[in-house]
Every structure is written in structure tokens, then in C-alpha cells.
C-alpha positions in Angstrom: -205.7 -126.1 -125.5 -202.8 -128.2 -124.5 -200.8 -125.0 -123.4 -203.0 -123.4 -121.4 -203.4 -127.1 -119.3 -199.4 -126.8 -119.1 -199.3 -123.7 -117.8 -201.9 -124.2 -115.0 -200.1 -127.2 -114.5 -197.0 -125.6 -113.7 -198.9 -122.8 -111.7 -200.4 -125.6 -109.7 -196.6 -126.7 -108.8 -195.6 -123.4 -107.7 -198.5 -123.0 -105.6 -197.6 -126.5 -104.1 -193.9 -125.9 -103.7 -193.5 -122.5 -103.1 -191.6 -122.7 -99.5 -189.2 -125.5 -101.0 -188.4 -123.1 -104.1 -188.0 -120.2 -101.3 -185.4 -122.7 -99.4 -183.8 -123.7 -102.4 -183.2 -119.4 -103.3 -182.4 -118.9 -99.9 -179.3 -121.6 -100.1 -177.8 -120.8 -103.5 -177.8 -117.6 -102.1 -176.2 -118.5 -98.9 -173.5 -120.3 -100.9 -172.4 -117.7 -103.2 -172.2 -115.3 -100.0 -170.0 -117.9 -98.7 -167.8 -118.0 -101.7 -167.6 -114.2 -102.1 -166.6 -114.4 -98.2 -163.6 -116.2 -98.9 -162.4 -115.1 -101.6 -162.8 -112.0 -99.7 -160.7 -113.6 -97.2 -157.8 -115.2 -99.5 -157.4 -111.6 -101.1 -156.8 -109.9 -97.7 -154.5 -112.8 -96.2 -152.0 -112.8 -99.5 -152.3 -108.7 -98.8 -151.0 -109.2 -95.6 -148.4 -111.9 -96.4 -146.8 -109.9 -99.1 -146.3 -107.5 -96.3 -145.2 -109.6 -93.4 -141.6 -109.7 -92.5 -141.7 -113.2 -92.3 -141.3 -113.0 -96.0 -138.5 -110.5 -96.5 -135.6 -111.8 -98.0 -132.6 -113.1 -95.2 -130.4 -114.7 -96.9 -129.2 -115.3 -100.2 -126.7 -118.6 -101.9 -125.0 -118.6 -105.0 -124.0 -121.7 -106.8 -122.1 -123.0 -110.0 -119.9 -120.0 -110.1 -116.6 -121.1 -110.2 -114.7 -118.7 -112.2 -117.3 -115.7 -111.5 -116.4 -113.6 -108.5 -119.3 -114.8 -106.1 -118.2 -111.5 -103.8 -119.3 -109.3 -107.1 -122.8 -111.5 -107.5 -123.4 -111.3 -104.0 -122.8 -107.9 -104.2 -125.3 -107.0 -106.9 -128.0 -109.0 -105.4 -127.8 -107.9 -101.8 -129.7 -105.0 -102.8 -132.8 -107.5 -102.6 -132.0 -108.5 -99.1 -135.4 -106.8 -96.8 -137.2 -107.2 -99.9 -140.5 -109.3 -99.9 -140.0 -112.5 -102.0 -143.5 -112.6 -103.0 -143.1 -109.7 -105.4 -139.7 -109.0 -105.5 -138.3 -109.0 -109.3 -134.5 -110.3 -110.5 -134.7 -109.0 -113.8 -132.3 -105.9 -113.4 -130.4 -107.9 -110.9 -130.3 -111.3 -113.7 -129.0 -108.6 -116.5 -126.5 -107.5 -114.3 -124.8 -110.8 -113.2 -125.1 -111.4 -117.1 -122.4 -108.8 -118.1 -119.6 -111.2 -116.7 -117.8 -112.8 -119.4 -118.0 -115.6 -117.8 -121.8 -116.1 -116.7 -123.8 -117.8 -119.8 -127.2 -118.1 -117.7 -129.0 -116.8 -114.2 -131.9 -118.7 -112.4 -133.0 -117.3 -109.5 -135.2 -119.4 -107.5 -137.0 -118.4 -104.2 -136.9 -120.7 -101.0 -139.9 -119.6 -98.7 -139.8 -118.0 -96.9 -137.1 -115.7 -96.9 -134.2 -117.4 -99.3 -133.3 -116.5 -103.1 -130.7 -119.2 -105.1 -128.9 -117.6 -107.8 -128.2 -120.5 -109.8 -125.2 -119.7 -112.4 -124.1 -121.4 -115.3 -120.6 -120.4 -116.8 -119.2 -120.4 -120.2 -116.6 -123.0 -120.3 -112.7 -121.7 -120.2 -110.8 -124.2 -122.6 -107.9 -122.2 -124.1 -105.5 -119.2 -123.5 -103.4 -117.3 -125.1 -100.4 -115.3 -124.0 -98.7 -111.8 -125.4 -97.2 -109.3 -123.2 -96.8 -111.4 -120.0 -100.6 -111.7 -120.4 -102.9 -114.4 -120.2 -105.9 -114.1 -122.1 -108.8 -117.0 -121.0 -110.7 -118.2 -123.5 -113.9 -120.4 -124.0 -115.2 -123.2 -126.4 -116.5 -121.0 -128.4 -113.6 -118.7 -128.8 -115.0 -115.6 -126.4 -112.6 -114.0 -124.1 -113.1 -114.1 -120.8 -110.7 -112.5 -118.9 -107.0 -111.3 -119.3 -105.0 -112.8 -116.0 -101.3 -112.3 -114.7 -101.0 -116.0 -113.6 -103.1 -119.5 -114.7 -102.1 -121.8 -112.3 -104.7 -124.9 -111.7 -107.1 -123.8 -114.5 -106.0 -126.4 -116.5 -106.1 -124.9 -120.1 -105.3 -125.4 -123.6 -102.5 -123.0 -125.6 -104.2 -121.8 -128.6 -101.8 -120.2 -131.1 -102.7 -118.8 -134.1 -104.3 -115.4 -132.9 -103.8 -111.8 -132.4 -104.9 -110.8 -128.5 -102.9 -107.8 -127.9 -106.6 -106.0 -129.8 -109.0 -108.8 -128.1 -111.7 -107.5 -126.1 -113.2 -109.2 -123.0 -116.9 -110.7 -124.0 -115.8 -110.5 -127.4 -114.6 -112.7 -130.0 -111.1 -113.2 -130.6 -111.3 -113.0 -134.0 -113.6 -112.2 -136.8 -117.1 -114.4 -137.1 -116.4 -115.5 -140.3 -113.1 -116.0 -139.9 -112.0 -120.1 -140.3 -109.7 -120.5 -137.3 -113.2 -119.6 -135.1 -115.0 -122.2 -136.7 -112.4 -124.9 -136.4 -111.2 -123.4 -132.5 -115.0 -124.6 -132.2 -114.9 -127.7 -133.2 -111.8 -128.6 -131.7 -112.7 -127.4 -127.8 -115.3 -130.2 -128.7 -113.5 -132.7 -129.5 -111.2 -132.0 -127.0 -113.4 -131.5 -123.7 -115.0 -134.7 -124.9 -111.7 -136.6 -125.1 -110.9 -135.0 -121.4 -114.2 -136.4 -120.5 -113.5 -139.8 -121.3 -110.1 -140.1 -120.2 -109.1 -137.8 -117.4 -105.8 -137.2 -119.6 -104.1 -133.6 -119.5 -101.8 -134.1 -122.3 -103.0 -132.0 -124.8 -101.1 -128.9 -124.4 -101.3 -126.4 -127.3 -103.6 -126.5 -130.3 -102.1 -124.6 -133.3 -104.6 -122.9 -136.0 -102.8 -120.5 -137.4 -102.7 -122.1 -140.8 -106.0 -123.7 -141.0 -105.1 -126.0 -143.7 -102.1 -127.5 -141.1 -103.8 -127.8 -137.7 -102.0 -129.3 -135.3 -102.3 -130.5 -131.6 -99.6 -131.0 -128.8 -100.2 -134.2 -127.0 -97.0 -134.2 -124.2 -94.5 -134.3 -126.7 -95.4 -135.8 -129.7 -97.8 -133.3 -131.8 -101.3 -134.6 -134.0 -100.8 -133.4 -137.5 -104.4 -132.8 -138.9 -103.9 -131.1 -142.3 -107.3 -129.3 -143.1 -110.6 -129.4 -140.9 -111.7 -132.2 -143.1 -113.0 -135.3 -140.8 -111.2 -134.1 -137.4 -112.9 -136.2 -135.4 -112.0 -139.0 -136.8 -108.1 -138.1 -137.4 -108.2 -137.1 -133.7 -108.9 -140.7 -132.5 -106.7 -142.8 -135.2 -103.8 -140.3 -133.6 -104.5 -140.8 -130.0 -105.4 -144.8 -130.3 -101.3 -144.7 -131.6 -99.9 -141.8 -129.3 -101.1 -143.7 -126.3 -99.5 -146.8 -126.6 -97.0 -147.3 -124.3 -93.6 -147.4 -126.9 -95.2 -143.4 -127.1 -95.6 -142.3 -123.6 -92.5 -139.9 -123.7 -91.5 -140.0 -126.8 -91.0 -136.5 -129.0 -92.1 -136.7 -132.3 -95.5 -136.4 -134.6 -98.2 -138.4 -135.7 -99.3 -136.9 -139.2 -102.9 -138.2 -140.5 -103.6 -135.8 -143.0 -104.3 -138.1 -145.6 -105.6 -141.2 -146.3 -104.6 -144.6 -145.2 -101.7 -145.1 -142.4 -100.5 -142.3 -140.4 -97.1 -142.0 -140.8 -95.2 -141.9 -137.2 -91.7 -140.3 -136.7 -90.2 -140.1 -132.7 -87.1 -138.2 -132.3 -84.1 -140.6 -131.2 -82.9 -139.9 -127.8 -78.8 -139.3 -127.7 
């Protein structure tokens, strides 16, 4: 009886509120229609924008490069001039730019409506080697970046202990398992940090041809490290001595290859 009564009440409600229910249904249909219309309009607008010349790439800016040629990078990127910035892909161009041995990473940013910015992060040229009147530019990981006839203004450290004649641009200058490569990487970090702090360019050479007798030339003074053990502390100990005023123009060495007080030798001026 109760179920029949509920059904009857429901039927009476529908009859009494027929106009309201029809109005609500029409309103919902109208809202759905408006939403659909907006979606169609937005889709159409986006499609038109993708075809408008307003969004064609007209300018290319290259930033972050120091050694990598801006002209070469621009020649690779200018193929995108005239294409639409909204859907153009730069993946192939990125791969081509990455083939430059100096380039560590590439980021392409879109500056609407018609400009792209190519941001280059370079490998750090830290060392140089010399063979047959050629200079071999090497990064802080031991990769050969370039062969040059002149290195003026590059502020590099002479790296001694490798055979450069057979080295290939873009590859390590020695075997990956070679302890000299590990030593080079460790010393590069120490040298770079010191240069940032001190602003000094007096580190002239790094000799790793014997990993049991590692040496740095600082001005006219050698730092003798001995083995690779505790290189950073050995370096700091030697620098604290060499940078004292009485050793500013001295010629000789500081030996920090053993525990205890360093041995200091200075040649007497004739």
C-alpha cells in the first residue's frame, strides 16, 4: 500500500510541476548546446591561429655560447624561419647542434608570437695539450673539444701526460679506465674552484703522466702531490704556502706528498 501511495504522490508531483520540469530540461539542453558551441569556436580559433602568418617564426636568438660558433648554430636553426611557432618541432635541430663537441645541452624556448631562443650550455674548456704545433683543447672531463693553431685569451692549463696525436675530437683523450683520466677530472674540479674563489690565473700546468707523482705548476713553483690520495687538502696546504708574499716570484717547489709539514725548496737567485 505504501509503495502505491509513493507512486501516486510522484505522479501527482509530475503533473503539478510539468511546466517547471520542461523548463529545466530545456535549460539543460541550452547549456549543453552553448558548451558545445564554445568548444567548436575555440577549436576553430586555435586551428586558424596555427595558420596565421602572425605566428610564423621570424627571429632566432642564440644565447650561452662562447666557443660554439653562433654562425653554425644559426645555419642549423634558420630552417625553421617561416614555420609556425605553435606546432614546429625542433628535435632534429637539437640533435644537430648537440653534434658540436663544445655543446653540453640545448634548450629551445618559444617567445610568442614569432621568436625562438636557443639556449646553449657548453662544456668547460679547461686544459690544452700541444703536439706538432697544434693545440688540443680539452674539457674538465677529459674530452677533446677542438684542435687549434692558437689559444690566446683562452686561459687554459697545460695538461701533460697524454698522447694527443691520435686523439679524436668529441672523444676522451685516453681510455676511460685510465687512472690519468680520473686524476684529470679530480684536479680540474680543484683548479676550477680555486680560480673562482681567488680569480688567479697562475696555475700554468698539470702533470699527470705518472699518477704516483702528480704535479702542478703555479707561477714558477711546482706543487708535488705524489699520489691521488687527499688531493684537495694537499692543494690547499700548498697554496697557503705559495701565496705568501716571500714566494711571489720564487722558483722551486712545495712537496706535500707525505704527511707532516711540507718540504719547501726555493732556488737562490744568482
